[in-house]
N, C-alpha and C positions, 0 to 999 in steps of 0.2 A: 849316428855313421850312418854316410848317404854312398854305395856302390855307383860306378860310374862303369858302363858298358861303354868298352873303345874296340876297332875291330883290331887292335894288334894285341888285345889284350889276352893270355894266354883260359883258355875257358877251364883248365884243371884249379886255379888261382878261383876263376868266381866259385867252382865249387865248392873249394874247400872254405871258403864266408859263408854258405850256406844259397846262396842265390842259385836259383836251380835253371838251367838255363834249356829251350828246345826248339831244333831248329825246324823251320816250314818253308815247303818256297809256298809266296805268297802267288798268287793267280794273276800270271800278266793280262794286261790289258789287250797284247797279239791274241790270248787264248783265247780269254770273252768274247773278242772280235768272230773269231773263226766260226763259236760257236752260235754267236747270233745271225751270223752269212750262212751257217749252213741250216742253222733251224729256220730261219725268214727264207730261204730260196726252197728248203721243203713245202714249208704251209704257201708259198707264193702261188707252187705250182698245184700243191690241192687246189686252193679257191681259185686258181684259174680254169681249174675243172669243173669245178664246182660253179660258177659262174656264165661259164661256157654252156652247163645242162640245164641251170637255169633258161637261158637265153633259149636255148633248145627244145625245151617244155613249150617253154611259153610260144615260140613259133607254133611246135606242134598243136597248142593250143588254139589256133588262130589266131593269134595274138600278135600286131602289125611288131614290129622292131624296125620302125621308119620313125625318123626325127627331122622334123623338116624336109618331107618328103623323101630324103635318103635313108636308105637301110643301112642298116646295123652286120655286117656278118658276124656271126655265131662267133667264129676265129679273133674279132675284134673285142669282144668280152674277154678272151682269157689273157691276148696281150694285155690290154691296156690294165687287168689285175696284178698282170706279173708286174710289169711297171711300178705302179703302186706299191705294190708289196717290197721294187728295192729302196722304194723311198723312203718306206717302214721302219728299211733294216736299220740307215740309215740315220733313222731319224733316233730309233733304240740304243745306237751306236752311240752317238753325239750324247743321249739321255745317261746314256751309262758312266761316260765322261767326265759331263758337266753338271748333272743335278744332285742336291743332294741327297733326295728320293727317286731315283732313274725309273723306278716300277711306277709308282704313282705320277708322275710328270710325264713317262712314255702315256699310260693308258690314257691320261687326261688330251693330254695332247691329240694323240689317235682317233680318239672319239669325237672331240672337237670336229676335226678334221672331217672322219667320215659324214659327220651332222652337216659341214659346210658340204661336203661333195655330191649330197644329194643337192641343196636346193638346183642344181642347172637343171634335174629330171624332171625336180615338181614342177620348175617353170617352164620345160620343152615344148617344141609348137610338134604334138604329138597327142595320139586319144590317152585316156585314162589309163586304160591297164597299159599301156609303153611306159607311161611315166612309172608309173606302179613297179612295173618291172624292173626298169633301170634301179628304182631305188633299193629293192631287193638285191639285186647282184652290188650293190655296194654295203648291202647288210649282210650279206652271207660272205662276202670275203672278208669284210671286218672281220666276222666274229672266228673266222675261222683263225686268222693272222694275228689279229690284236693278244690274242693269249698267250700263242706259241712265240711270240716274240716276248712278251710281259714275261713268261716263263722265266725267261733267261736271265732276267733283270731284279736285282734283289732291293728292297731299301734298306 
């Protein structure tokens, strides 16, 4: 015997036939998106401060922050880090809606993008210490933002 549940069925009829029902509200996409935005923005702010701190420490250690003769301001590190964090949030939201394994997809994608983002730093017309500092800021930001957003995604 097969029991079919229809929205118009009386719940007491289902209980009388031995079928147990439980009501639970599924997490809405909107609520999950809000959590990702909040978590990502917070992580982005923290990462922005961290990359600015790395740049300030490098400058304090007499490491030039000049690329092709143009100095990169410390605030520029924070600004670009925050913009990259916003892009990470969008990637996390897309993964949460489209991927069969959102956390894995997000982590793999963002790690690959982090590696790609380091390539221009390695090839930059700058001193070796400057190139290493630039690459370090990418790694610091990724180490903060990726785990924070990944913790909100589930496979």
